[in-house]
PAPAKOL-624010 format. One line per field, with one value per residue (C-alpha): x, y, z; residue in one letter; chain. Coordinates in Angstrom, 1 decimal. Layout:
c1: X,...
c2: Y,...
c3: Z,...
residuo: A,...
cadena: A,...
//
This chain:
c1: 0.0,1.4,2.1,-0.7,-0.4,-0.7,2.1,4.2,3.6,5.8,8.7,8.4,7.1,9.1,10.2,6.5,5.3,8.1,10.0,13.5,16.1,19.5,22.0,22.8,20.7,17.2,14.2,10.8,7.7,4.1,1.2,-2.2,-5.8,-6.6,-3.0,-0.2,3.5,3.8,2.7,6.3,8.0,9.3,10.8,12.4,14.0,15.4,16.8,18.2,21.6,22.3,19.8,18.2,14.6,11.9,8.1,5.7,2.1,0.0,-2.5,-5.3,-3.3,-2.4,-4.4,-4.8,-7.2,-10.3,-9.5,-10.2,-7.1,-6.1,-3.2,-1.3,-1.5,0.0,2.9,3.6,3.5,6.1,8.4,8.1,8.9,12.1,13.0,12.2,14.6,17.3,17.2,17.2,15.8,14.9,13.6,9.8,7.9,4.2,1.5,-1.9,-2.8,0.9,1.6,-1.0,0.8,4.3,3.5,2.3,5.3,7.6,5.7,5.6,9.1,11.1,14.4,13.5,12.9,15.7,13.4,9.9,8.5,4.7,3.0,-0.5,-1.1,-2.0,-2.0,-5.6,-8.7,-10.9,-13.9,-16.9,-19.1,-16.4,-15.9,-19.6,-19.8,-16.8,-18.3,-21.7,-19.9,-18.1,-20.8,-22.1,-18.7,-18.2,-17.3,-17.7,-15.1,-16.5,-14.7,-15.5,-18.2,-16.6,-18.9,-17.4,-13.9,-14.6,-16.2,-13.0,-11.0,-12.4,-10.8,-7.4,-6.4,-6.1,-7.9,-4.8,-4.4,-8.1,-7.6,-4.2,-3.5,-6.8,-4.9,-3.2,-6.5,-8.1,-5.2,-5.8,-9.6,-9.1,-7.0,-9.4,-12.2,-10.4,-10.1,-12.3,-14.9,-13.9,-10.3,-11.6,-13.9,-11.3,-8.6,-10.7,-11.8,-8.2,-7.9,-11.4,-11.8,-8.2,-7.3,-5.7,-1.9,-1.1,-0.3,2.3,4.1,6.8,7.9,8.9,12.4,13.7,14.0,10.6,9.7,6.0,5.1,1.6,-0.2,-1.5,-4.7,-5.3,-9.1,-9.1,-6.6,-6.0,-2.4,-3.8,-4.6,-1.0,0.6,0.0,2.4,5.2,4.6,4.4,7.1,10.6,12.4,10.0,9.9,7.2,7.2,3.9,3.7,1.9,-0.7,-0.8,-3.7,-3.9,-1.4,1.2,4.1,2.3,0.8,3.9,6.8,9.7,9.2,8.5,11.6,13.6,12.2,12.8,16.3,17.3,16.0,17.8,21.0,21.2,20.1,21.2,23.9,27.4,29.8
c2: 0.0,3.4,6.2,8.6,11.7,14.0,12.2,12.4,16.2,16.5,14.9,17.0,20.4,20.8,24.4,25.5,23.8,24.6,27.3,26.0,27.9,27.3,24.5,21.6,18.9,18.9,19.9,19.5,21.3,20.1,22.4,21.8,22.0,25.4,26.5,26.6,26.6,30.3,29.5,28.3,31.5,32.5,29.1,28.9,32.3,31.4,28.0,28.8,29.8,26.2,23.9,23.3,24.3,23.3,24.0,22.7,22.9,19.8,18.7,20.9,24.0,22.8,22.3,18.6,19.3,17.7,14.0,11.9,11.1,10.1,10.6,7.6,9.2,12.3,10.2,9.1,12.8,13.5,10.8,12.1,15.6,14.3,12.7,16.1,18.0,15.3,14.2,10.6,11.6,14.5,15.7,16.0,18.8,18.5,20.8,19.3,17.4,17.6,15.8,13.1,12.6,12.8,9.9,7.8,8.8,7.5,4.2,3.7,5.2,4.8,4.9,8.4,10.0,11.3,12.9,14.2,17.5,17.3,20.7,20.7,17.1,13.7,10.0,9.3,10.2,13.1,12.1,10.8,13.9,16.2,14.2,14.3,18.1,18.6,16.4,18.2,21.5,20.7,18.4,21.2,21.8,18.3,18.8,22.6,24.7,28.0,29.8,28.7,31.0,33.7,33.0,29.4,30.9,33.2,30.5,28.4,30.9,29.5,26.2,27.5,30.3,30.7,33.2,35.3,35.7,36.6,39.3,40.6,39.9,40.0,41.2,37.9,36.1,38.4,37.8,34.1,34.5,36.5,33.6,30.8,32.6,32.1,28.3,26.1,24.4,21.0,21.7,22.2,19.3,16.8,18.2,17.6,14.2,13.1,12.8,12.8,9.0,8.2,5.2,5.4,4.7,4.8,1.1,1.6,4.5,2.2,1.5,5.2,5.0,8.5,11.6,13.4,16.8,17.5,21.2,22.2,25.5,25.8,27.4,24.9,24.8,21.9,19.5,20.0,19.4,16.5,14.7,14.9,14.0,10.2,10.1,10.8,7.4,5.5,7.1,5.6,9.0,11.9,15.3,17.9,21.7,23.5,27.0,29.6,32.0,30.0,28.1,25.4,27.3,27.7,28.2,31.0,32.6,32.5,31.9,32.8,30.1,27.6,28.5,28.2,24.8,23.5,25.0,23.5,20.1,20.2,21.5,18.9,15.9,16.6,19.2,17.7,18.0
c3: 0.0,-1.0,1.4,2.2,0.1,3.1,4.8,1.6,1.7,4.8,3.0,-0.2,1.0,4.1,3.5,3.1,6.3,8.7,10.5,10.8,12.7,14.2,14.1,16.4,17.9,16.4,18.5,16.6,17.8,17.1,17.9,19.4,18.1,16.6,16.8,14.3,14.2,15.0,18.6,19.2,17.9,21.4,22.0,18.5,18.9,22.3,21.3,17.9,19.3,20.5,18.8,15.5,16.4,13.9,14.2,11.7,10.7,11.3,8.6,9.8,8.9,5.4,2.2,3.2,6.0,4.4,4.7,7.7,9.8,13.3,15.7,14.2,10.8,12.4,13.7,10.1,9.1,11.8,10.5,7.0,8.3,9.9,6.5,4.9,7.2,6.9,10.5,11.8,15.2,17.3,20.6,20.0,21.7,21.5,22.8,23.6,20.4,19.5,22.8,22.1,18.8,20.4,22.8,19.9,17.8,20.5,20.5,16.7,16.0,19.2,17.3,16.0,19.4,21.6,24.1,24.7,26.0,26.6,27.0,28.4,27.3,28.8,28.0,28.8,26.7,27.6,29.7,27.8,28.5,27.3,24.1,23.4,23.9,21.6,18.9,19.1,18.8,15.5,14.0,11.7,10.2,8.7,5.0,5.3,3.5,4.5,7.5,11.0,12.5,14.7,17.6,17.7,17.6,20.4,22.5,22.1,24.1,27.3,26.6,25.3,27.7,31.4,33.7,34.1,30.3,29.9,32.5,31.6,27.9,25.9,22.9,22.6,22.7,20.1,17.7,17.8,17.5,14.3,13.0,14.0,12.3,8.9,9.2,7.0,9.2,7.9,9.1,12.6,12.5,11.2,13.5,16.6,15.4,14.9,18.7,20.1,20.0,20.9,23.0,26.5,26.1,29.9,30.0,27.2,28.7,30.2,26.6,26.2,27.7,26.8,29.0,29.2,30.4,31.2,31.2,32.3,32.9,36.4,35.1,32.2,31.8,29.3,30.8,34.5,35.8,37.8,34.5,33.4,36.7,36.4,33.5,36.0,37.5,34.3,32.1,33.0,33.0,33.5,35.3,35.5,35.6,36.4,35.0,37.2,35.6,32.4,30.8,28.1,25.8,28.5,26.1,24.4,27.5,29.7,27.2,29.5,32.2,29.5,27.6,30.9,31.6,28.1,27.8,31.2,30.2,26.8,28.2,31.0,28.9,25.3,25.0,24.4,27.2
residuo: X,X,X,X,X,X,X,X,X,X,X,X,X,X,X,X,X,X,X,X,X,X,X,X,X,X,X,X,X,X,X,X,X,X,X,X,X,X,X,X,X,X,X,X,X,X,X,X,X,X,X,X,X,X,X,X,X,X,X,X,X,X,X,X,X,X,X,X,X,X,X,X,X,X,X,X,X,X,X,X,X,X,X,X,X,X,X,X,X,X,X,X,X,X,X,X,X,X,X,X,X,X,X,X,X,X,X,X,X,X,X,X,X,X,X,X,X,X,X,X,X,X,X,X,X,X,X,X,X,X,X,X,X,X,X,X,X,X,X,X,X,X,X,X,X,X,X,X,X,X,X,X,X,X,X,X,X,X,X,X,X,X,X,X,X,X,X,X,X,X,X,X,X,X,X,X,X,X,X,X,X,X,X,X,X,X,X,X,X,X,X,X,X,X,X,X,X,X,X,X,X,X,X,X,X,X,X,X,X,X,X,X,X,X,X,X,X,X,X,X,X,X,X,X,X,X,X,X,X,X,X,X,X,X,X,X,X,X,X,X,X,X,X,X,X,X,X,X,X,X,X,X,X,X,X,X,X,X,X,X,X,X,X,X,X,X,X,X,X,X,X,X,X
cadena: A,A,A,A,A,A,A,A,A,A,A,A,A,A,A,A,A,A,A,A,A,A,A,A,A,A,A,A,A,A,A,A,A,A,A,A,A,A,A,A,A,A,A,A,A,A,A,A,A,A,A,A,A,A,A,A,A,A,A,A,A,A,A,A,A,A,A,A,A,A,A,A,A,A,A,A,A,A,A,A,A,A,A,A,A,A,A,A,A,A,A,A,A,A,A,A,A,A,A,A,A,A,A,A,A,A,A,A,A,A,A,A,A,A,A,A,A,A,A,A,A,A,A,A,A,A,A,A,A,A,A,A,A,A,A,A,A,A,A,A,A,A,A,A,A,A,A,A,A,A,A,A,A,A,A,A,A,A,A,A,A,A,A,A,A,A,A,A,A,A,A,A,A,A,A,A,A,A,A,A,A,A,A,A,A,A,A,A,A,A,A,A,A,A,A,A,A,A,A,A,A,A,A,A,A,A,A,A,A,A,A,A,A,A,A,A,A,A,A,A,A,A,A,A,A,A,A,A,A,A,A,A,A,A,A,A,A,A,A,A,A,A,A,A,A,A,A,A,A,A,A,A,A,A,A,A,A,A,A,A,A,A,A,A,A,A,A,A,A,A,A,A,A
//
């Protein structure tokens, strides 16, 4: 069976789908639902002096948004991306959906993962009532190529940003709402369904024997820190950093402490002596 055309895209159109800066050990960033690679701009800028930092757009932010896919398809995309940038392996940094993918990437392609950073993510599925609510919300967007209604984009801010950001940085939120309101409805529908029915991988975390850093916003309204904490017990080599005054997009809301946590992790575990 041939390779999926969307996956092949990551091998052949790498320049158009990535922001690729710096030289050194590769660190690859995968964004969460509704976000895009620009959410990692502060981290890329901070790391480029010592590492090759690469952020890429997942399928929903490309012209291949309309087909059905799941998290395992996204792992194949990530492998193709590594091929496209000429790297055998990398530290994989995944935010939310990107973290769901990152865990599975480490399970499917263990030889291609040097380490993991999981930002506002978890190994378990969302609770059933939450899955049902999300599915109902995006059901009207199935097959819709018109832009996502702005009221839906505005409503999503309650899930993506913390209380402090709502109070102190509404301009950041408005910038992303403007962007979300341009997305084709089908892109949002298929992106959400790529992970909505995902399986629980908790019982396989012991297979991921690479250094792992868990970063989580203290005010995350979508995935509470307590939902990420069990990974500390199951992953063979994991540590956790909770970011005060940050919600579900902690690396975007509070970039400085997230940069500090990632840089310390990388420097201690991956920088040559």
